[in-house]
N, C-alpha and C positions, 0 to 999 in steps of 0.2 A: 539401349541402356548405356549411359555414360559410365566409364570405369570409375571405380572408387578412388583411384589415385588422382584422376582429373578433377573430380569434385572436391576431394580433400585439399588439393592445391588451391582451390578457390575459397576455401574456408579455413578459419583457424582450427587446427586439429586439436585432438585431445591426447592423453598421455599415460605412461607407467614404466618404472624401472627399478624402484628402490624399496628394499625391505628395511632400510635404515632411515631414521630421521636425518635430515641434512643439517649441518652446522659448519661454521667456519673452521678450517683446520687449525688445531691448536687452541681453540676456544675452550674456556672452562665454564661456560654458561651452562645452565641446566638444560638438558636435552629437550627438544620440542616434543609435543604430544605425537604419538604414532599416527601416520597418515592412514586414511582408509585405502582399500584396494583401488577404488576408482581414482582417488587423488594421485596415487603412485603411478597408475597406468596413464592417466591424463598428462601428468608432468613429463613422463618419459616420452610420450608421443609428441608433445610440444617441443621438447628439447631435441629429440633425434629424428623426428619425422616418421617413426615406426615404433611398434611395440617390441620390446625385448624380453622382459621377464614374464610375459604372458599376453593374453588377449581378454578383453572384457567379457567375451562369450565363453571362455574356457569352462567356467563353472556351470554353464547351462547346456553342455553337450548332451546330457541324458534327456533333458527336457525337450530339446530340439529333435532328438531322435524319436521320441515317443509321439510328439505332435506332428511330425512330418511336414513342417512348414515349407512353403515354396521359397526358393532363393530369390533374392531381388533381381539377379541377372535373368532369371526365367520369365520375369514379368514382361520382358520385351516381346515375347512370343504371343502374348494375349491381345485380344481386340480392345479397342477403345471402350471404356466404361465396363470392362469385364471385372467381376468380383474376384477377390483374392484374399489370402491370409498369410501373413509373413510375421517374422519376429526378428528383433535385433536391438542393438544398443543405440540410445539417443545420442547423437553427436552435438546437435545444436538446436536451440529453441528460440524462435522469435515470436513474442507475444504482440498482438496488434488489435486494432478496433476497426469495425466496418465503417465506411465513410458516412452512410446515410443515418444509421441508427446508433452508431457507437457501441455496438455489441462486441465483446471480446472474442477473439479466436486466436489461433496459433499456426505457425508454419514450423514443421519439425523435420529435421534431417535424421534419418535412421540408417544404420549400417549393419550388414551381416559381415561375414568373413571376407567377402570379395567385392561387394558393391554398396552403393549408397542411394537412397531414395528420398526425394522431397515429398512431404505429406502435408496437405492442408487439413487442419482440424477446425471445422466450423463451430459456431457458437454452441449448438445443442450438445454436440459430442464434447466440446471443450469444457463445458461446465461440469460434466460428469467425470472427466479425466484429467482436469488441470493439475491436480496434486501429483499425478504420475509423470507429468511432462517436465523432467529435469535431465540435464545432460548426465550421461552415464547410466541412467536407468534402463533396464532391459524390459521391453514391452512386446506384446502381441498386438498386431493391427489387422482388423478386418476392414477392407475398403474397396474402392473401385478405382480403376486405372484411368488416367487422363493422358491420352496420346496426341492431343491436338498440337502440341509444340514439339520441337526437335528432341528435347529431353523429356522422356516420360515422367509424369508426376502422379500423385494419387490424392484421393479424398478419403479421409478416415470415416468409417461408419461406426466402429466400435474399437475401444482401446482398453487393454487391461495389463496390469503389471505382472511380470513373471518372477518367480523366486527359484533360485538354484537348488538342485537336489544335493544333499550332503553326501560326499563320496564315502564309500565303505572303506574303512581302514586307512583313509588318507591322513597324512600328518603334514604339518607345516614345519619348515625349517629342515635342517640336516643334522645328523649326528656325526657326520664326517669331521674328523679332527684335523684334516690336512689343512695346511696354510693356504691363504687366499693369494691369488695372482693379482697384483695391482698394476693397472694401466693408467697413465697420466696423459691428459690432453690440454693443449694450450687454448687460449681464447680464440685463436684463429682457426681452430679445427672446423672442417666443413662436414656436411652431411655425407658427402661421397667418401670422405676419409672414415667416418664412423661406419658406413656400410661395408667398407673394406675390412675393418676390424671385425665386424659381425660375421662376415664370410670366413675370415681366418679362424675365429673361435669355433664356428660350426664345423670346421674341417677336422677338428681334433677333440671330439667329445671325451669327457672323462669325469673325474670326481672332484677336482680342485675348483673351488668357487672363484669367480672373477669379480673384482671390484674396480670401479671406474672413478677416477679422480679428475674433475674438470676445474682447471684454473680459470678464474673469472677476473675481468678488468678491475673490479672493486677490491680485489685481494682476498675475497672469500672463496674458498674452494668448495665445490659441490661433490660429495662422495655418494656413489650409487652402487647398489648390488645388482649385477647383471642378471641374476636369477639362475635357478637350477638348470634351466634349459641351455645355458651357456657355460656350464662347468667344463673344464678341459683336462686333457692329459698333457702336462707341460713337458713336451719332448724338446730335444735340442733344436729340431727343425722348427717347432712352433716358436721357441724363444727367438730364433733368427727372424721369423716372419713378423714377430711382434716387437722387435728390437727398438723401433722408433718410439714406442709408447711404454714398453715394459720398465717398471721401476724396481720392483722387488716382489718377493713372496712374503706375505705378512700373516701373522697368526691371529 
């Protein structure tokens, strides 16, 4: 089974990072409409190469636990044409037509938290499930494995959409009144540099939210909320480690 990273590098990724609408710094234009959770995660993944503020499957943890799905990685231990049942988020959909009869079908890439799988959805199944085949949608797939090539693929026999369970007592946002830590990045910032910042933030968990400001060549700055998972305790040591990017603490 090819690693998720290897397959993601071969495809345009998806994304998430921001709880705020993005707008040029200093602009007095009316704020854009709030992004959906999928749009935020997709843009974050596209920009940074990894999820920061969450994962598309976070809201489905209880569903996955109850259903006890196979992991995509475990499919490599199955025989060719073996049946299986997995679930994950759709990363990419390619809609096609058969050569002889011109019937519609699709090739779908689905990912769980560790791996990615290419799934062919032939016409009969496609006609029943086409409305569910959208990037970002979380689905369950019953299918059979195809191990004739070097990279295992699958053929879907049944597809259904999953809905997240509402967490008990969960709330969005934070009541923490502490000021945010603002980090600024130039247009030349690399993914390696962003991964370094991510590691630094994770090393000092705390209650202060972190906001990221990306300067862009067109002059419009992109402001993102790093998410509750990257709130920090801004110690003197952390300030020194973040000195290259640290701007100020903002309210």
